[in-house]
C-alpha positions as CSV (number, residue, x, y, z in Angstrom):
1,M,17.3,3.7,-7.1
2,F,16.1,2.7,-3.7
3,R,14.2,5.0,-1.3
4,M,14.8,4.5,2.4
5,H,11.0,4.4,3.0
6,E,10.5,1.4,0.7
7,M,13.6,-0.4,2.0
8,S,12.3,-0.2,5.5
9,L,8.8,-1.3,4.4
10,A,10.3,-4.3,2.5
11,G,12.3,-5.3,5.6
12,N,9.2,-5.0,7.8
13,L,7.1,-6.9,5.3
14,L,9.6,-9.8,5.2
15,A,9.8,-9.9,9.0
16,I,6.0,-10.2,9.3
17,I,5.9,-12.9,6.6
18,R,8.7,-14.8,8.3
19,Q,6.6,-14.9,11.5
20,E,3.6,-16.1,9.6
21,M,5.6,-18.8,8.0
22,E,6.9,-20.0,11.3
23,K,3.5,-20.0,12.8
24,H,2.1,-22.2,10.0
25,H,5.3,-24.3,9.7
26,T,5.8,-23.5,6.0
27,K,9.1,-23.2,4.1
28,R,8.3,-21.5,0.8
29,L,6.7,-18.2,0.0
30,L,5.0,-17.9,-3.4
31,L,3.1,-14.7,-3.4
32,V,2.5,-11.6,-1.4
33,R,-0.3,-9.2,-2.2
34,L,-0.3,-5.7,-0.6
35,R,-2.9,-3.0,-0.6
36,C,-1.5,0.5,-0.7
37,G,-3.6,3.6,-0.6
38,V,-2.5,6.5,-2.7
39,L,-1.8,8.5,0.5
40,A,0.5,5.8,1.9
41,N,3.5,7.5,0.2
42,V,4.7,4.2,-1.4
43,V,6.3,4.2,-4.8
44,P,5.4,0.8,-6.2
45,E,8.5,0.4,-8.4
46,A,10.8,1.3,-5.5
47,L,9.0,-1.1,-3.1
48,S,9.2,-3.9,-5.7
49,M,12.9,-3.3,-6.2
50,A,13.5,-3.1,-2.4
51,F,11.6,-6.3,-1.8
52,E,13.5,-8.1,-4.5
53,A,16.9,-6.9,-3.2
54,Q,16.1,-7.9,0.4
55,A,14.7,-11.3,-0.7
56,S,17.7,-12.1,-2.9
57,G,19.8,-14.9,-1.5
58,T,17.1,-15.9,1.0
59,P,14.3,-18.4,1.0
60,F,12.1,-15.5,-0.2
61,A,14.0,-15.1,-3.5
62,G,11.7,-15.4,-6.5
63,T,8.6,-14.5,-4.5
64,Q,6.0,-12.6,-6.5
65,L,5.0,-9.3,-5.0
66,E,1.7,-7.8,-6.1
67,L,0.8,-4.2,-5.2
68,R,-2.8,-3.1,-5.5
69,M,-3.2,0.6,-5.3
70,E,-6.3,1.8,-3.5
71,P,-7.9,5.0,-4.7
72,L,-8.6,8.0,-2.5
73,C,-12.1,8.4,-1.3
74,L,-13.2,11.5,0.5
75,R,-16.4,12.6,2.3
76,C,-17.1,16.3,1.8
77,G,-16.9,18.5,4.9
78,G,-19.7,20.6,3.6
79,C,-22.4,18.4,2.2
80,G,-21.3,14.9,3.2
81,R,-21.0,13.5,-0.4
82,E,-18.5,10.8,-0.9
83,F,-16.2,11.2,-4.0
84,S,-12.9,10.2,-5.5
85,P,-10.8,13.0,-7.0
86,E,-9.1,12.3,-10.3
87,G,-5.3,11.8,-10.2
88,A,-5.2,11.6,-6.4
89,T,-2.1,12.8,-4.5
90,H,-1.6,14.1,-1.0
91,A,-2.9,17.5,-2.1
92,S,-6.1,15.8,-3.3
93,I,-7.6,16.1,0.2
94,F,-8.2,19.7,-0.7
95,S,-10.2,18.7,-3.9
96,V,-13.3,20.6,-4.8
97,C,-16.5,18.6,-3.9
98,P,-18.3,17.8,-7.2
99,L,-21.7,18.5,-5.5
100,C,-21.3,21.7,-3.4
101,G,-17.8,23.0,-4.4
102,E,-16.4,22.9,-0.9
103,E,-12.5,22.6,-0.9
104,I,-11.6,22.0,2.7
105,G,-12.7,19.9,5.7
106,H,-13.0,16.6,3.8
107,S,-12.6,13.3,5.7
108,V,-10.5,10.6,4.2
109,L,-12.5,7.4,3.9
110,A,-10.0,5.3,1.9
111,G,-6.5,5.9,0.5
112,K,-4.3,5.6,3.5
113,E,-4.2,1.8,3.6
114,L,-1.0,-0.2,3.7
115,Y,-1.5,-3.8,4.6
116,I,-0.8,-7.4,3.6
117,D,-3.9,-8.6,1.9
118,H,-2.9,-12.1,0.9
119,I,0.1,-14.5,1.3
120,E,0.5,-17.8,-0.6
121,L,2.7,-20.3,1.2
122,E,3.8,-23.8,0.3
């Protein structure tokens, strides 16, 4: 089943790649590697399916899509310690600091990313 969020992301991803291919005068896309933070609200399987569906019947058909999920990293609002909660989700920003026990006021250092890390063109 497709989610609208991932369908939109796949369409935008293909548009960005198309621009890069035109800029570099290439015709074939081999691989796309994305970095997705756990807070980016991306379901990897849904994005893969959406990418495949939108690439089907185009020069992008058969392109390999790799998703690298980035873990959540927080800085405690109380003591400043950096930590990564287990099983991170959106609610994880309210995780208990392993050093001082603070539950709120943490800063997100990593985990919101969503970007193209690498493209292989031919």
